[in-house]
C-alpha positions in Angstrom: -0.3 21.2 -18.0 3.1 20.0 -16.9 3.5 16.2 -16.6 5.0 14.9 -13.4 7.2 11.8 -13.3 5.4 10.6 -10.2 2.1 11.4 -8.5 1.7 9.9 -5.0 -1.9 9.6 -3.7 -1.7 9.8 0.1 0.6 11.7 2.4 0.9 9.1 5.2 4.2 7.4 6.1 4.1 5.3 2.9 3.4 8.3 0.6 5.9 10.6 2.4 8.7 7.9 2.2 7.9 7.3 -1.5 8.2 11.1 -1.9 11.6 11.2 -0.3 12.9 8.3 -2.5 11.2 9.6 -5.6 12.4 13.2 -5.3 15.9 12.1 -4.3 16.0 10.1 -7.5 15.4 13.4 -9.4 11.9 12.4 -10.3 9.4 15.3 -10.5 7.2 14.3 -7.7 4.0 15.5 -6.1 2.2 14.1 -3.1 -1.6 14.6 -2.8 -3.1 14.4 0.7 -6.7 15.1 1.6 -6.2 15.8 5.3 -3.4 16.4 7.7 -0.1 15.3 6.2 0.8 12.0 8.0 -2.5 10.2 7.7 -3.5 8.0 10.6 0.0 8.2 12.1 -0.5 11.9 12.6 -3.3 11.0 15.2 -1.0 8.8 17.3 0.0 10.7 20.4 3.2 8.8 21.1 5.3 6.4 19.0 8.0 4.3 20.7 8.6 1.5 18.2 9.9 3.4 15.1 13.6 2.6 14.7 15.9 5.4 15.7 13.2 7.3 17.7 13.0 6.0 21.2 10.0 8.3 21.8 8.3 10.7 19.5 4.8 11.8 18.7 2.9 11.0 15.5 2.7 14.6 14.5 6.4 15.2 15.1 7.5 12.2 13.1 5.2 12.9 10.2 6.2 16.6 10.1 9.9 15.4 10.0 9.1 13.0 7.1 7.2 15.8 5.2 10.1 18.2 5.7 12.5 15.6 4.5 10.5 15.0 1.3 10.2 18.7 0.6 13.9 19.2 1.1 14.6 16.7 -1.8 12.1 18.6 -4.0 8.8 16.8 -3.6 5.7 19.0 -3.7 2.9 18.3 -1.1 -0.5 19.5 -2.1 -3.8 19.3 -0.2 -6.4 17.6 -2.3 -8.9 14.7 -2.1 -8.5 12.4 -5.1 -11.9 11.4 -6.5 -11.0 10.1 -9.9 -8.1 8.5 -11.7 -7.3 7.3 -15.2 -4.4 4.8 -14.9 -4.5 3.4 -18.4 -2.0 4.5 -21.0 1.5 6.0 -20.8 0.3 9.2 -19.1 -1.9 8.8 -16.0 -4.4 11.4 -14.9 -5.4 12.1 -11.3 -8.3 14.5 -10.4 -9.2 16.0 -7.0 -12.5 17.0 -5.5 -12.0 20.7 -6.0 -11.1 20.4 -9.7 -7.4 19.9 -9.5 -5.9 17.7 -12.3 -2.5 16.2 -12.3 -0.8 14.1 -15.0 2.1 11.8 -14.5 4.1 9.0 -16.1 3.7 6.9 -12.9 1.5 6.7 -9.8 1.9 5.3 -6.3 -1.3 4.5 -4.5 -0.9 5.2 -0.8 -4.4 6.3 0.3 -4.3 4.3 3.6 -7.1 2.8 5.5 -9.4 4.1 8.3 -10.8 2.2 11.3 -14.6 1.8 11.2 -16.0 4.2 13.7 -18.7 3.6 16.3 -19.8 7.2 15.9 -20.7 7.6 19.5 -20.2 10.6 21.8 -16.7 11.2 22.8 -15.0 8.9 20.2 -13.7 11.6 17.9 -13.0 14.0 20.6 -10.8 11.6 22.6 -9.2 9.8 19.6 -5.4 9.7 20.4 -6.1 10.7 24.0 -7.3 7.3 25.3 -9.3 6.1 22.2 -7.1 3.9 20.0 -7.5 1.4 17.2 -4.1 -0.2 17.5 -2.9 -2.2 20.5 0.6 -2.7 19.1 0.9 1.1 18.9 -0.6 2.1 22.3 -1.1 -0.8 24.7 2.1 -0.1 26.7 0.7 3.3 27.8 -1.9 1.6 30.0 0.4 -0.2 32.5 -1.8 -1.5 35.4 -4.8 0.6 34.2 -8.3 -0.5 33.1 -8.9 -0.7 29.4 -12.1 -1.4 27.4 -12.0 -3.4 24.1 -14.9 -3.2 21.7 -15.5 -6.1 19.3 -15.3 -9.9 19.3 -13.6 -10.8 16.0 -10.1 -12.2 15.7 -8.5 -8.7 15.9 -10.5 -7.7 19.0 -9.9 -10.8 21.0 -6.3 -11.3 20.0 -5.5 -7.7 20.8 -7.3 -7.9 24.1 -5.0 -10.8 25.1 -2.0 -8.7 24.0 -3.1 -5.7 26.0 -3.1 -7.8 29.2 0.7 -7.8 29.0 0.4 -4.2 30.2 -3.1 -3.3 31.5 -4.3 -4.4 35.0 -7.8 -5.2 33.6 -9.3 -5.6 30.1 -13.0 -5.3 29.7 -14.3 -6.8 26.4 -17.7 -5.6 25.3 -19.5 -8.2 23.2 -22.8 -7.7 21.3 -23.7 -11.5 21.5 -25.1 -13.7 24.2 -22.7 -15.1 26.8 -20.0 -17.4 25.4 -20.5 -16.4 21.8 -17.7 -14.6 20.0 -16.9 -14.3 16.3 -13.2 -15.0 16.6 -11.4 -18.4 16.1 -11.7 -21.0 18.8 -8.1 -21.0 19.9 -8.1 -17.2 20.6 -11.5 -17.4 22.3 -10.3 -20.1 24.7 -7.1 -18.2 25.4 -9.1 -15.1 26.2 -11.7 -16.9 28.4 -8.9 -18.4 30.5 -7.1 -15.1 31.0 -7.7 -13.8 34.5 -7.2 -10.2 33.4 -10.0 -10.3 30.9 -13.6 -9.6 31.8 -16.4 -10.1 29.2 -19.6 -7.9 29.2 -22.2 -9.7 27.1 -25.3 -8.5 25.1 -23.9 -5.0 25.2 -22.6 -2.1 23.1 -20.5 1.0 23.9 -22.8 4.0 24.1 -20.4 6.8 25.1 -16.8 7.6 26.0 -16.3 10.2 28.7 -13.4 12.4 29.6 -12.2 16.0 29.5 -8.7 15.7 28.0 -8.2 11.9 28.3 -10.6 8.9 28.6 -12.0 8.7 32.2 -15.0 6.4 31.8 -17.3 4.7 29.3 -21.0 4.1 29.2 -22.2 0.6 28.3 -25.7 -0.3 27.2 -27.2 -3.7 27.8 -29.2 -4.6 24.7 -31.6 -6.9 26.6 -32.5 -4.7 29.5 -31.8 -1.3 28.0 -29.8 -0.4 31.1 -26.9 2.0 30.9 -23.9 1.5 33.1 -20.9 3.8 33.6 -17.6 2.0 33.9 -14.3 3.7 34.9 -11.5 3.2 32.3 -8.4 5.0 31.1 -8.4 3.5 27.6 -10.7 2.3 24.8 -9.6 0.1 21.9 -12.1 -0.2 19.1 -12.0 -3.2 16.7 -15.1 -3.2 14.5 -13.1 -3.4 11.3 -10.8 -1.4 9.0 -11.8 0.1 5.6 -9.2 0.9 2.9 -9.7 4.3 1.3 -9.9 2.7 -2.2 -13.5 3.5 -3.3 -12.2 5.8 -6.1 -10.0 3.0 -7.4 -12.9 0.5 -8.3 -12.6 -0.6 -11.9 -9.2 1.2 -12.2 -6.9 -1.3 -10.5 -7.3 -4.8 -9.0 -8.9 -4.9 -5.5 -9.6 -7.9 -3.3 -13.0 -8.6 -1.9 -12.4 -6.2 1.0 -11.2 -3.4 -1.2 -7.4 -3.8 -0.5 -4.9 -3.6 -3.3 -2.9 -6.7 -4.2 0.7 -6.2 -5.1 3.9 -8.2 -5.7 7.0 -7.8 -3.5 8.0 -4.8 -5.7 4.7 -3.1 -4.8 3.5 -3.4 -8.4 -0.2 -3.6 -9.1 -1.8 -5.2 -12.1 -1.5 -1.9 -14.0 1.9 -0.9 -15.6 3.4 2.2 -14.0 1.2 1.9 -10.9 2.4 0.8 -7.5 0.7 0.6 -4.1 2.1 1.1 -0.6 1.0 1.3 3.0 -2.2 0.3 4.7 -4.4 0.2 1.6 -2.5 -2.8 0.1 -2.9 -6.4 1.0 -0.3 -7.1 3.8 0.3 -8.8 7.1 1.4 -5.9 9.4 0.1 -2.4 9.2 2.5 -0.1 11.1 4.4 3.1 10.4 7.6 1.2 9.8 6.1 -1.2 7.3 4.3 1.6 5.5 7.6 3.5 5.2 9.3 0.3 3.8 6.5 -0.1 1.3 6.9 3.5 0.2 10.7 3.1 -0.3 10.2 -0.1 -2.4 7.4 1.4 -4.5 9.5 4.5 -5.3 12.5 2.5 -6.4 10.3 0.3 -8.5 8.8 3.3 -10.2 12.3 4.8 -10.7 13.5 1.7 -12.5 10.2 1.4 -14.4 10.6 4.9 -15.8 14.3 4.3 -16.7 13.3 1.0 -18.4 10.5 2.8 -20.3 12.8 5.5 -21.5 15.4 3.0 -22.6 12.8 0.9 -24.4 11.3 3.8 -26.2 14.7 5.1 -27.4 16.2 1.7 -28.4 13.0 -0.1 -29.7 10.0 2.0 -30.3 11.8 5.0 -31.8 14.6 3.0 -33.5 15.5 4.2 -37.1 15.7 0.6 -38.4 13.9 -2.7 -37.9 14.4 -4.3 -34.5 14.6 -7.9 -33.5 13.3 -8.2 -29.9 14.8 -11.3 -28.4 13.4 -12.8 -25.2 15.7 -15.1 -23.3 16.5 -16.4 -19.9 20.2 -16.8 -18.7 19.1 -20.0 -16.9 17.7 -21.6 -20.1 20.3 -23.2 -22.4 17.9 -23.3 -25.3 17.3 -19.5 -25.2 21.0 -18.8 -24.7 21.7 -20.8 -27.9 18.9 -19.1 -29.8 20.2 -15.6 -28.8 23.6 -16.6 -30.0 22.2 -17.6 -33.4 20.3 -14.4 -33.6 23.4 -12.3 -32.8 25.3 -14.1 -35.6 22.4 -13.5 -38.0 22.2 -9.8 -37.1 25.9 -9.4 -37.5 25.8 -11.0 -41.0 23.0 -8.7 -42.0 25.3 -5.7 -41.7 23.6 -2.6 -40.5 20.1 -3.5 -41.7 18.6 -4.5 -38.3 19.1 -3.9 -34.6 19.0 -6.6 -31.9 17.6 -5.9 -28.5 17.7 -8.6 -25.9 15.2 -8.9 -23.1 16.1 -10.9 -20.0 12.7 -12.3 -19.0 14.0 -13.2 -15.5 14.3 -9.4 -14.9 12.0 -7.7 -17.3 8.7 -9.6 -17.1 6.7 -6.5 -17.8 8.0 -6.1 -21.3 7.3 -9.8 -21.9 3.7 -9.2 -20.7 3.4 -6.2 -23.1 4.0 -8.6 -26.0 2.2 -11.6 -24.5 5.5 -13.6 -24.4 5.2 -16.4 -21.9 8.2 -18.6 -22.7 11.8 -18.4 -23.9 13.3 -18.4 -26.4 11.1 -16.0 -28.4 11.8 -13.3 -31.0 9.7 -10.6 -32.6 10.4 -8.4 -35.6 9.4 -4.8 -35.2 9.3 -2.0 -37.7 8.6 1.6 -36.6 7.8 0.2 -33.2 5.1 -2.2 -34.3 5.3 -6.0 -34.4 5.3 -7.3 -38.0 6.3 -10.9 -37.4 6.8 -13.5 -34.7 10.1 -15.2 -35.8 10.4 -17.5 -32.8 12.2 -20.7 -33.8 12.6 -19.9 -37.5 15.2 -17.1 -37.3 17.3 -18.1 -40.3 14.4 -19.3 -42.5 12.4 -16.1 -42.1 15.1 -13.6 -41.9 15.9 -13.0 -45.6 12.3 -12.7 -46.7 11.3 -10.2 -43.9 14.2 -7.8 -44.3 
């Protein structure tokens, strides 16, 4: 089995962008996508806020991204990832139909999916009047009637946003009159908005339309009565779910199942980054997913280069190595490294000094549980044989 430099799980805008950057950096890259390449963005009928594209469709933009990644040499393979082993130097990714891929690094970009109502018409008209993103689609309903389902923060705040465009916004709420689950400030703002009408004690039962949404059927939970309401759009906000079930116990997840990362898109596992809608973030849009993918791929490129350099100069060195951890902003560590350099020079060709700048290479410090500078370790054949922090001159002669 050939080992890839990089396996990317998910072929949405985050995964495709990561593929572009990874393959362009000459990393052997494969993208695994379980469905249509492009993820949720592929289902968006029109995109008007992606920089450089005044108006395009989700499928067109995603096909362009996929083609771009392929031109640089990335492979795109259809496969639903069901199991991963992210520990160790080589990571293993398995798919539902028995595919198995090994790589030195992994980018997790599985995306998230809106929770569905699973009512008649919802799947059929998704992208043709049924939406889960007001920021993406609200402007297409200028002076039209729109239905919003949900009463949490996202639903109520997006309902207010949609009123910038729509002539009327009907919010369907499962609770008694006046009761919503969102914050008070948003609720008061919505109650005072003349374009918003609330329908209480109700749920959406059906979405009607041939090619686009034409009407909805609303069920009153107290009376059992069904009412048909004319509308051109339906926005559903009953929650989002990250596609991270297969990652439980493999990488850190928050209480909702999203992946925490730092600004470099690094997870808590070395050689594993996350990008796109499945990670903890403020804004989930095509442009932010693409940005995540770019950052993640560059982080992985540098991680692999750093690993290769470390392996060659430290782990596979033909002589003992002094690994010196320092910080250029810390005078004590600067002085300590200077003393080490002098000691190494005086030892002749007996040892090798490798300096690690902890302000830039925190990961190597974590590997050796080094938390403060200055610090120094003596390695033989790649293994730590002595911590010589603070006693360089006293220990040196005895150890070597």
